[in-house]
Phi, psi and omega in degrees: 000326179245028181302329183291345181294322187294323176294320185292310185300314183297323183280334181267319196258348178067064181288148166059044175299167180252091180276153174296153178315298176311313184297311179292332173292318182294315182299315182292320178298319178296303188300326181284336178081039179300123187278145172266103188238160176217151181275097181261154183047059177284126185240149177257113186280324179191162174234166176200162166246138174226096176070244177270005171250145167260135188237143174226130169276122173241161175223155177205170177247143168249010180100354178204159180064186178297160187292142180281138173255140183213153173248130168245132187229134180198161180299141191288336184254027183305136175237107178092170187295139169245147174308141180254154178214121169282109184270127194240118186293154184274174180280280183054022187055025177231105187258343192296327168232169181226285180301332186290352178286342185233345184225138172273135177252194181298334194271338181088168185291149169281178177293329182294310181299312180303321180301315178292314178297327185294330196274316191229354182240007182077016179090351189238160170279103194290339178294307186293321183293327184284323177303321181291348169278357177109016174259158164270120183236137182244119172241125184227152167291154182226162180320118176088352180251143171060233177295344181259013186284164173284158154309145178297326178290334176289317179292335186277334173062203177309149181299131179096336182308316185299338182272008181292320179068036181247010183287160181289181180082181186309154178299140170308336182294357174294326179265007172094348183277154172243148179284354176273351170281154173197158174063236192288343180283348177263147169289162174310313183300303188294327171303318178295316185294324176292331178289308191289340168298324176282344184273340191293331180292323176297324174295318183289325177289327178294319181297320183297317177295329179270011167086007181241206167211170173309310185296325180291318174296308183307303182303323176308312182285334172290316178306326181277331172297318180299312185295325180300307189302315178301335183275000184275149178280351179268017186238134173257237188286148183250141175219181185218146177209146176190157182265141161059236183301332167291327180287331175288320181293319179301319185290320182290316184300310181301329178284320181275345185248100178299332184279350177284112194277329179217139189239142171233124174247112182249123170054046176212046180232124177189144171293153177291323188289338172271007177264347176297153179072049167129356184240329182312308184300339188276003193236159176303156175296335180304328193276350186247050180293130185305138171087352184289323172309329182278002175247337189163161176280165177310309177301334171312306189292320175306319184266007185283350174283354182308148358276016183284153194296145176212124174247128174240128175258116177263118172273104190292341171257027176298116176284348181265355183226145171284143171303322182296326181291325179288317177293321177293309178319304181308307190296320177297315170305308171308315185291316171312325188256015186295339177259011174231057185311131176087348180281333173256125173245119182252139175240120177255095184262143182264075176212160176288184190294109190189169170230074189282184190296307183305322180295301180309315182295326180291313174309320185285320170307313186292316176306310182299328180296321190263339178260339178107127179284147178296000000 
């Protein structure tokens, strides 16, 4: 009924122009409202050893909300600076935890996290596996996840609101919960995640009122985490990697931080224009920062870091992205990297929405090649 709107908007607003990379990075940062944040008052809360790994639980303040909690993992016998990676947790409709989706602390994963990992991470904590390959890996909670989440009563809102089930992002069934479940039949974690789905649009609206965006706040916190990791004497060159919502975070971090040397985006690449008519509503508000389409398409921003190294892994049976959108993303990124042969690596995996073990191992090899082996 309203399909003509897309054509009118494109004609009048000049959507998806081709701006030079540096210009696009600066303009997008301003449009998205990326906050300038820092990891202040960093504390080591505890340490542990897990076989050949040394672990630290860190906390810091970005100036608002609860203290950020993070896991730092590295080989316990590390000698000298090692390459560092900011491991970015996904969205997946699971906000009760953040870093624990991809990194194991001393307690190990919860039942809910195991369920998620079995579905999209090949059953393992990829941050720990990466650390065992000789990296210093930082996995931190970010705005509205884990240690940075809202109180449950805030997320639930008025009685019954949390059970609407109409919030964006991947179906909650990816985490094993069902919208037909309610009340006592849900674990506390699943109850929180169900409530948080209906709360995300409220977060996005508040960010907009403050002149920023959901993506802008999250990117600001990721920039602070990357700067902290680089500041450590045991860390050399720094890259980042993430799946899905974590892949979006990796793309934004790579676009806005010139000191991030290598970026891996897994199962989070599609043109905006091909996601109309059936895919927009399935995604987090982080993917739709106001103003970006007037500066370029999402893959343009991913590739604005050219000629710096970028790996994009396309899950070709991904139910959250159309194949046409993934193919267009690849074409747009390839064009941006035409003068930097070998700096962009595309991986086309015949898998559903996931970052499985073969995809992880290929990413680890690529990061080692671009960040330097220990």
